[in-house]
Steps between C-alpha positions, in 0.01 A plus 500: 500500500645843408560776753220708348167319490359464145166630629661822621670545163166453324329759722775754433483415132126568494540857622798568272349357182170682567672829423569386144153592370519842667841580353389368158196728505718798597750433219398692187670269248411209270440171680794321334738782592373507858548123531847514342623771737348320799690178436825644361545748786442214744766292324749787514448537875505128579770371260807575719340336806367203300839434342672517837262273691472245218869500405544135599178376344562565131724194455206282609239671282429309180415644161153347536442692822611821332253435217215438747595817690498688171156358418374618840636845410310496170172431680585764761552751217166405341333524840621856553430608142137384504420596859647852488318556170173401668530796739449735205151361445355379830511587869781405736258276693388313188853467367660361816208265563504352151878475474492306824285225357834318470405255784243353262762442231757376754247253642416370154857481366708410809460121466619528138783753542644429846362152568358620835156401618287775647388431857126498560515806727715688250250416226220632722706815557544546125125467445423736786753754373327508165168568674663790683649630176161496331343689792769768487473553126125447457401861552750627244480231234417622154420280204537765229750743356842585636433352845451154349837534325661587832330208673623253237855638515499455878380139469777434245746647750371259764552199273859607423567557870385145579750347256772731634434381856498131407822518299660686789389232744678233297826695504492638855524148641846467346626858456564789742259791465785740414590300189139435403382861511804617304419256220124555516492879535786540254327301228173684569676834454652384168162383369329825602764722339474295178123560503554871567734514199266300275201723580715816486395627841652822643765438766572856619343840547292398802418718800683476831186348651506220242870430562421487872220249428743287296745498791226423755380202298855371465611535862179427691272289282773307317812478720310459827163363388576251224830390651321418827268269309781343301690432821190345658463266198797308637292402803131503404290398199409738216133449595556661840708780349235567237222513758701729727531737206126549530575725794613747233146605394416583860804721553497651151128584520553684830791697350296582187214623719717761666716592200258479205163521676402151382217401728501195727154341499352257748555217254868587472534501876330161532711367214816615673406311816422189295844523334674524836310190611613325181863583576465355849332185367774447242767547765333227707502275194871566450575400861289182470680409180842531665387289797 
């Protein structure tokens, strides 16, 4: 058992990653550019530390593991590209709820990708979390126009996030987190900058507020938030990590209420409580599985 409990890392990760939607909304830049700066700035900050702490691990890392880590980075890049784009069309609450449908995809794909069976309590937590997500987003759901485009982009982001988590779980059992995140985040940054170049997106001329949002996403949401989850993947299943991410809609909706005047309805409040119960239920399933 590590010195820091995986549960504590997940809780800290929830609060850190919840700021991502707020910073993305504050950044006045194309979604691909925002995602590229988020990941690449994080890599620049983390690279010296990752290289130092993983200096003895590279001789044991196979080319296959590097390829899997690169594939995880590709899905991370697609996750950010689709999810950040969704914030241009739909509300923060809708976006973070729909992008966090990844427990559904993790539950469906885990036996195929990681070979892990989902515990009965964890499966119940996944189902309950989806109920909570529906309650949170029900009042804002739109089936027409731009909002539907945003909703679909957020769902696509959730599917990509699920694959990213499962590929990371396979590697984190055999690779230190410092090496894994360097490979994963680095490949994600490369993919995003290629997409920025292909679509000829502007990469400069932004306001100081936008540059500050880029830096906030990189340091808080990415370095602290995502790295906390990737570290926890070495100790817990991707199902539990995915369900814990559903704490993000609760925190992000509260932040959006105060910053952007996005209302919190009774349904959203009830949905938030249901999601917290789902996280607890999944944690119980994880403990039962280990026993």
